[in-house]
C-alpha positions as CSV (number, residue, x, y, z in Angstrom):
1,M,-38.2,31.2,-25.4
2,Y,-35.0,31.0,-23.4
3,D,-31.5,31.4,-24.8
4,L,-30.3,28.7,-22.6
5,A,-32.0,26.0,-20.4
6,I,-29.7,24.2,-18.0
7,I,-30.6,20.8,-16.5
8,G,-28.8,20.4,-13.2
9,A,-27.8,23.0,-10.6
10,G,-24.5,21.5,-9.5
11,W,-21.2,23.1,-9.9
12,A,-21.2,22.9,-13.7
13,G,-24.8,24.1,-14.2
14,F,-24.6,26.8,-11.5
15,N,-21.5,28.4,-13.0
16,A,-22.8,28.0,-16.5
17,A,-26.0,29.9,-15.5
18,L,-23.9,32.7,-13.9
19,R,-21.8,33.0,-17.0
20,A,-24.8,33.1,-19.3
21,K,-26.4,35.8,-17.2
22,Q,-23.1,37.8,-17.3
23,L,-23.3,37.6,-21.1
24,G,-26.8,39.0,-21.2
25,Q,-28.6,35.7,-22.1
26,K,-32.1,34.7,-20.9
27,V,-31.4,31.6,-18.7
28,C,-33.4,29.1,-16.7
29,L,-31.8,26.6,-14.3
30,I,-33.8,23.3,-13.7
31,E,-33.1,21.2,-10.7
32,G,-35.2,18.4,-9.2
33,N,-33.3,18.3,-5.9
34,Q,-31.3,20.9,-4.0
35,I,-29.2,23.6,-5.5
36,G,-25.5,22.8,-5.4
37,G,-25.7,19.2,-6.6
38,T,-23.5,16.5,-5.2
39,C,-20.7,18.9,-4.2
40,L,-22.7,21.0,-1.8
41,N,-25.2,18.5,-0.5
42,R,-23.6,15.0,-0.7
43,G,-19.9,15.5,-1.5
44,C,-17.2,18.1,-1.1
45,I,-18.8,20.4,1.5
46,P,-20.4,18.1,4.0
47,T,-17.5,15.7,4.0
48,K,-15.0,18.5,4.6
49,A,-17.2,19.9,7.3
50,L,-17.1,16.5,9.1
51,I,-13.4,16.2,8.4
52,Q,-12.7,19.6,10.0
53,S,-14.6,18.5,13.2
54,A,-12.4,15.3,13.2
55,K,-9.3,17.4,12.7
56,V,-10.2,19.6,15.7
57,Y,-10.8,16.5,17.8
58,S,-7.5,15.0,16.7
59,L,-5.6,18.2,17.6
60,A,-7.4,18.3,21.0
61,K,-6.3,14.8,21.8
62,K,-2.6,15.9,21.6
63,I,-3.1,19.3,23.1
64,S,-0.9,18.5,26.1
65,A,2.1,18.4,23.8
66,F,1.5,22.1,23.3
67,G,1.6,22.8,27.1
68,I,-2.2,23.0,27.5
69,E,-4.2,20.7,29.7
70,L,-7.8,19.7,28.7
71,D,-10.1,17.5,30.7
72,N,-13.3,15.5,29.7
73,L,-12.7,15.5,26.0
74,R,-15.6,13.8,24.2
75,I,-17.4,13.7,20.8
76,N,-21.0,15.0,20.4
77,F,-21.7,13.5,17.0
78,S,-25.2,15.1,16.7
79,K,-23.6,18.5,17.1
80,I,-21.0,17.6,14.5
81,Q,-23.7,16.6,12.1
82,G,-25.7,19.7,13.0
83,R,-22.7,21.9,12.2
84,K,-22.3,20.2,8.9
85,D,-26.0,20.7,8.0
86,K,-25.8,24.4,9.0
87,I,-22.8,25.0,6.7
88,V,-24.6,23.3,3.8
89,K,-27.6,25.4,4.4
90,I,-25.7,28.7,4.5
91,L,-23.8,27.9,1.3
92,G,-27.0,26.8,-0.4
93,Q,-28.7,30.1,0.5
94,G,-25.7,32.0,-0.8
95,M,-25.9,30.1,-4.1
96,Q,-29.6,30.8,-4.4
97,S,-29.1,34.5,-3.8
98,R,-26.6,34.7,-6.7
99,L,-29.3,33.5,-9.1
100,M,-31.2,36.8,-9.3
101,G,-32.1,37.3,-12.9
102,I,-32.1,33.6,-13.6
103,D,-35.3,31.6,-13.6
104,F,-34.8,28.7,-11.1
105,I,-37.3,25.9,-11.8
106,K,-37.5,23.1,-9.2
107,S,-38.6,20.1,-11.2
108,Y,-37.6,17.0,-13.0
109,A,-36.6,17.5,-16.6
110,E,-37.1,15.4,-19.8
111,I,-35.8,16.6,-23.1
112,I,-38.6,15.9,-25.7
113,S,-37.1,17.7,-28.7
114,L,-34.0,19.6,-29.7
115,S,-35.5,22.8,-28.2
116,E,-38.1,21.6,-25.7
117,I,-37.9,20.3,-22.2
118,K,-40.8,18.9,-20.3
119,V,-41.0,20.0,-16.6
120,A,-43.6,19.6,-13.9
121,D,-45.5,22.8,-15.0
122,G,-45.4,22.3,-18.7
123,I,-43.0,22.7,-21.6
124,I,-39.9,25.0,-21.7
125,K,-38.5,26.1,-25.0
126,S,-34.9,27.1,-25.5
127,K,-32.4,27.8,-28.2
128,F,-29.6,25.9,-26.4
129,I,-29.8,23.1,-23.8
130,L,-27.0,22.3,-21.4
131,I,-27.1,18.9,-19.6
132,A,-25.2,19.1,-16.2
133,T,-26.8,16.3,-14.2
134,G,-23.7,15.1,-12.5
135,S,-23.0,11.6,-11.2
136,E,-24.1,9.0,-8.6
137,P,-22.3,6.4,-6.5
138,A,-21.4,3.2,-8.3
139,A,-22.4,-0.2,-7.0
140,I,-20.6,-3.6,-6.9
141,P,-22.4,-6.4,-8.8
142,G,-23.9,-8.8,-6.3
143,L,-23.7,-6.4,-3.4
144,A,-26.8,-4.3,-3.4
145,F,-27.2,-1.2,-1.3
146,D,-29.8,-1.6,1.4
147,H,-28.9,1.9,2.7
148,L,-28.9,0.5,6.2
149,K,-25.9,-1.7,6.5
150,V,-24.5,-1.6,3.0
151,I,-24.4,2.1,2.3
152,T,-23.2,4.7,-0.2
153,S,-21.1,7.8,0.3
154,D,-24.4,9.7,0.3
155,D,-25.8,7.6,3.1
156,I,-22.9,7.8,5.4
157,L,-23.2,11.6,5.6
158,S,-26.5,11.3,7.5
159,L,-25.5,8.7,10.1
160,T,-26.8,9.5,13.6
161,E,-24.2,7.4,15.3
162,I,-20.5,6.7,14.8
163,P,-20.2,3.0,13.6
164,Q,-18.3,0.8,16.0
165,S,-16.7,-0.9,13.0
166,L,-16.6,0.2,9.4
167,L,-15.6,-1.8,6.3
168,I,-14.8,0.5,3.4
169,I,-14.7,-1.2,0.0
170,G,-12.6,0.9,-2.3
171,G,-9.3,2.7,-1.6
172,G,-9.6,5.6,-3.9
173,V,-10.1,9.3,-2.9
174,I,-13.6,8.9,-1.3
175,G,-12.7,5.7,0.5
176,C,-9.5,7.1,2.0
177,E,-11.2,10.3,3.1
178,F,-13.9,8.4,5.0
179,A,-11.3,5.9,6.4
180,S,-9.3,8.8,7.9
181,L,-12.4,10.6,9.2
182,F,-14.1,7.7,11.0
183,S,-10.8,6.4,12.3
184,I,-10.2,9.7,14.1
185,L,-13.8,9.6,15.4
186,G,-13.2,6.2,17.0
187,S,-14.5,3.6,14.5
188,E,-12.5,0.4,13.9
189,V,-11.8,0.9,10.2
190,T,-10.9,-1.6,7.5
191,I,-10.3,-0.4,4.0
192,A,-10.2,-2.9,1.2
193,E,-8.8,-2.1,-2.3
194,K,-8.7,-4.7,-5.1
195,L,-5.6,-3.1,-6.6
196,P,-2.0,-3.4,-5.2
197,G,-2.1,0.0,-3.4
198,L,-4.4,2.7,-2.1
199,L,-5.0,5.7,-4.2
200,P,-4.0,4.0,-7.5
201,A,-4.2,7.2,-9.5
202,E,-1.7,8.9,-7.3
203,D,2.1,8.8,-7.2
204,T,3.3,5.4,-6.0
205,E,5.4,6.9,-3.2
206,V,2.4,8.9,-2.0
207,S,0.3,5.7,-2.1
208,R,2.8,3.8,0.0
209,K,3.2,6.7,2.5
210,T,-0.6,6.8,2.9
211,E,-0.7,3.1,3.6
212,V,2.1,3.4,6.2
213,I,0.4,6.4,7.9
214,F,-3.0,4.7,7.9
215,K,-1.6,1.6,9.5
216,K,0.1,3.7,12.1
217,K,-3.2,5.3,13.0
218,G,-4.8,1.9,13.4
219,I,-6.6,1.5,10.1
220,K,-6.5,-2.0,8.7
221,V,-5.5,-1.8,5.1
222,V,-6.1,-4.8,2.8
223,T,-4.8,-4.4,-0.8
224,D,-5.2,-7.0,-3.6
225,A,-8.5,-7.6,-1.8
226,D,-11.2,-10.0,-2.8
227,I,-14.4,-8.7,-1.3
228,S,-16.0,-12.1,-1.5
229,T,-13.7,-13.3,1.3
230,F,-15.0,-10.7,3.8
231,D,-17.7,-11.6,6.2
232,L,-19.9,-8.5,6.2
233,E,-21.6,-9.6,9.4
234,N,-18.4,-8.6,11.2
235,Y,-18.9,-4.9,10.5
236,S,-21.4,-2.4,11.8
237,K,-21.5,-0.6,8.4
238,V,-20.2,-1.5,4.9
239,L,-19.4,1.6,2.9
240,V,-19.0,1.0,-0.9
241,C,-16.8,3.6,-2.5
242,V,-15.9,2.2,-5.9
243,G,-16.3,5.3,-8.0
244,R,-19.1,7.3,-9.5
245,L,-21.2,6.9,-12.6
246,P,-22.7,9.6,-14.9
247,Y,-26.3,10.3,-14.1
248,T,-28.4,10.5,-17.3
249,K,-31.5,8.6,-16.3
250,G,-34.9,10.0,-17.0
251,L,-33.7,12.7,-19.4
252,G,-35.2,11.1,-22.5
253,L,-31.8,11.1,-24.2
254,E,-32.5,7.9,-26.0
255,N,-35.6,9.5,-27.6
256,I,-33.7,12.4,-29.2
257,G,-30.7,10.4,-30.4
258,I,-27.9,11.9,-28.2
259,Q,-24.8,9.7,-28.4
260,L,-23.8,8.0,-25.1
261,K,-20.8,5.9,-24.1
262,N,-21.1,3.9,-20.9
263,N,-24.0,6.1,-20.0
264,S,-21.9,9.3,-20.2
265,I,-22.7,12.0,-22.8
266,V,-20.3,12.0,-25.6
267,V,-19.1,15.6,-26.3
268,D,-16.5,17.1,-28.6
269,D,-13.6,19.4,-27.5
270,Y,-16.1,22.3,-27.2
271,L,-18.5,20.2,-25.1
272,K,-21.1,19.9,-27.8
273,S,-23.1,16.7,-27.9
274,S,-23.9,14.8,-31.1
275,L,-26.8,17.3,-31.5
276,D,-25.8,20.8,-32.5
277,N,-27.7,22.8,-29.9
278,I,-27.3,20.4,-26.9
279,Y,-24.2,20.6,-24.8
280,A,-23.0,18.8,-21.7
281,A,-20.7,19.7,-18.8
282,G,-19.5,18.2,-15.5
283,D,-19.6,14.6,-14.3
284,C,-22.2,13.5,-16.8
285,T,-19.5,13.8,-19.5
286,S,-17.1,11.5,-17.5
287,K,-14.1,13.8,-18.4
288,V,-12.7,14.6,-15.0
289,M,-15.1,14.0,-12.1
290,L,-14.1,17.0,-9.9
291,A,-16.3,19.9,-8.9
292,H,-13.7,22.5,-9.9
293,Y,-13.3,21.0,-13.3
294,A,-17.1,20.9,-13.7
295,A,-17.1,24.7,-12.9
296,Y,-14.4,25.2,-15.5
297,Q,-16.4,23.3,-18.1
298,G,-19.6,25.2,-17.2
299,V,-18.1,28.5,-17.9
300,M,-16.3,27.3,-21.1
301,V,-19.4,25.7,-22.6
302,V,-21.4,28.9,-22.3
303,D,-18.6,30.9,-23.9
304,N,-18.6,28.4,-26.8
305,M,-22.4,28.8,-27.2
306,F,-22.6,32.5,-27.2
307,S,-19.1,33.8,-28.1
308,S,-17.6,34.1,-31.5
309,H,-14.3,32.9,-30.0
310,R,-14.8,29.2,-29.3
311,Q,-12.2,27.5,-27.1
312,K,-11.5,23.9,-26.5
313,A,-12.2,22.7,-23.0
314,D,-8.8,21.0,-22.8
315,N,-7.1,22.5,-19.8
316,L,-5.8,19.4,-17.9
317,V,-3.8,21.2,-15.3
318,V,-6.3,20.1,-12.7
319,P,-5.4,19.8,-9.1
320,V,-6.5,16.7,-7.2
321,C,-7.1,17.3,-3.4
322,I,-7.6,14.5,-0.9
323,F,-8.7,15.6,2.6
324,T,-7.2,12.7,4.6
325,E,-5.1,13.2,7.6
326,P,-2.5,14.3,6.5
327,Q,-3.8,15.9,3.3
328,I,-2.7,14.8,-0.2
329,A,-2.7,16.8,-3.4
330,S,-1.3,16.5,-6.9
331,V,-1.3,18.2,-10.2
332,G,0.2,17.5,-13.6
333,L,2.2,14.3,-14.2
334,N,3.4,12.0,-11.4
335,E,6.7,10.3,-11.7
336,E,5.3,7.1,-13.3
337,N,3.2,8.9,-15.8
338,A,6.0,11.3,-16.8
339,I,8.3,8.4,-17.5
340,A,5.6,6.6,-19.5
341,A,5.0,9.8,-21.5
342,G,8.7,9.7,-22.6
343,F,10.0,12.6,-20.5
344,K,13.5,12.6,-19.1
345,I,12.8,13.9,-15.7
346,K,14.3,15.3,-12.6
347,V,12.7,14.4,-9.3
348,Q,13.2,16.6,-6.2
349,K,11.8,15.9,-2.8
350,F,11.5,17.7,0.6
351,D,10.5,16.0,3.8
352,F,8.2,17.9,6.1
353,R,10.3,16.9,9.1
354,A,12.7,19.5,8.0
355,S,10.0,22.2,7.9
356,A,10.1,24.7,10.7
357,M,6.3,25.3,10.5
358,A,5.5,21.6,10.4
359,Q,7.5,21.2,13.6
360,I,5.8,24.1,15.2
361,I,2.3,22.7,14.6
362,D,3.5,19.1,15.2
363,E,2.5,17.8,11.8
364,V,5.6,16.4,10.2
365,D,4.5,13.3,8.3
366,G,4.9,13.6,4.5
367,F,6.8,15.2,1.7
368,V,6.7,17.5,-1.3
369,K,7.7,15.9,-4.7
370,I,8.2,18.0,-7.8
371,I,8.8,16.6,-11.3
372,S,10.5,18.7,-13.9
373,N,11.6,18.1,-17.5
374,Q,15.3,17.6,-17.5
375,E,15.7,19.1,-21.0
376,N,14.4,22.6,-20.2
377,G,13.7,22.6,-16.4
378,Q,10.0,23.2,-16.7
379,I,7.9,21.8,-13.9
380,I,5.5,19.2,-15.3
381,G,4.0,17.7,-12.1
382,A,3.9,17.6,-8.3
383,S,2.6,15.5,-5.5
384,I,2.3,16.5,-1.9
385,I,1.4,14.5,1.2
386,G,1.4,16.5,4.4
387,P,0.0,19.5,6.2
388,Q,-1.8,22.1,4.1
389,A,-1.2,20.0,0.9
390,T,-4.5,21.1,-0.6
391,E,-3.6,24.7,-0.3
392,L,0.1,24.3,-1.3
393,I,-0.8,22.6,-4.6
394,C,-2.3,25.7,-6.0
395,N,1.1,27.3,-6.2
396,L,2.2,24.5,-8.5
397,V,-1.0,24.8,-10.6
398,V,0.2,28.3,-11.3
399,A,3.8,27.1,-12.0
400,I,2.7,24.4,-14.4
401,S,0.1,26.6,-16.2
402,N,2.7,29.3,-16.8
403,R,5.5,26.8,-17.7
404,L,7.7,28.0,-15.0
405,T,11.1,26.3,-14.5
406,I,12.9,25.0,-11.4
407,N,15.4,27.9,-11.7
408,Q,12.6,30.5,-11.7
409,I,11.1,29.0,-8.5
410,R,14.5,28.8,-7.0
411,G,15.1,32.5,-7.6
412,M,11.9,33.6,-5.8
413,I,11.7,34.6,-2.1
414,F,9.3,32.7,0.1
415,A,8.3,33.8,3.6
416,H,9.7,32.0,6.6
417,P,8.4,30.2,8.6
418,T,5.6,29.0,6.3
419,F,4.5,25.8,4.6
420,S,4.9,27.5,1.2
421,E,8.6,27.7,1.7
422,S,8.7,23.9,1.5
423,L,8.2,24.3,-2.3
424,H,11.3,26.5,-2.4
425,E,13.2,24.0,-0.3
426,T,12.2,21.2,-2.7
427,V,13.7,22.9,-5.8
428,K,16.9,23.8,-3.9
429,N,17.7,20.2,-3.4
């Protein structure tokens, strides 16, 4: 009898297993595919590895501006893919090594009772069950994936050739990252978004700036798009990026009476399902579909199972990082959401063209935008588009989490010349 059986070895399940082990519980981790889930194998890590190769190529193309001459620059896509696969393998081996003391069971899983899970080799019994099965790419009705021409974000990671032309359906985070990536690598990219702007969840100014930069880079942007008007035969590949759906198939949830909503597992503030000893964490709950939020939920849910001090999994100071070129990041409320929430706000901006470090590395597109509560000066949100945005945003996560004010940031000393001082320059304005 286990204390905890976890179904799914992605970022939620993996971190839950480590936390349970730390608390002295007997744990098993069940995974039918590779350890690391979507993030390691089909999401965060492989995409960012490809993006880094594209970044290096982009820098190399303008290397003469730095006084360096380079001849015969070319892309070896098989080596790019090989590097990506090597990184995934190394990180997977590292995750596997951290599971010492945890039983790792490579198998499908079907919950057959409140304390029993059927796996390939028999029945596992456990006091608690955690479902952390993640998500899968969503499809468009009437446009089926053939995984050859009409492909998913999983499929595109294993291409052997750079497509001559690429239609990306969906202008959210995933679509914009792939648009930026394959444009740099030489594809003729068209990105189609049914809403009025790209990245509809982000600040409107960031969305508009992204569209301007994309067009400047040669990416064709179509907003208010009706996909039925596109002739798919005009494109080498059609990538569908219209979101992700919770993955709960094959778990037997309907047989044990767990409450679902739109195929996601309904959980309370403590991540407990409608059944007392079964919990869920990560994308399958459809709370916030980000790997770092899944990790947070994974730790929190185990603490709620085995600790007398239960805590709500309600921390919504969650950074969003988008690895386009340039990068985009945000946390807290954007300008539109802050106004809609009834705040009287102060908006402060700083353009990277005025940043010494941005000029030094020749990456000056973008800005920092910080939103504060006019009544008490507390920072309540921020959006960044520009160099190192995904690193800079963590400073603002700290600021918002600790309810720091504009005046407190203004009174700090930031190193010069750095990108981080752009945050200081923003609040000085």
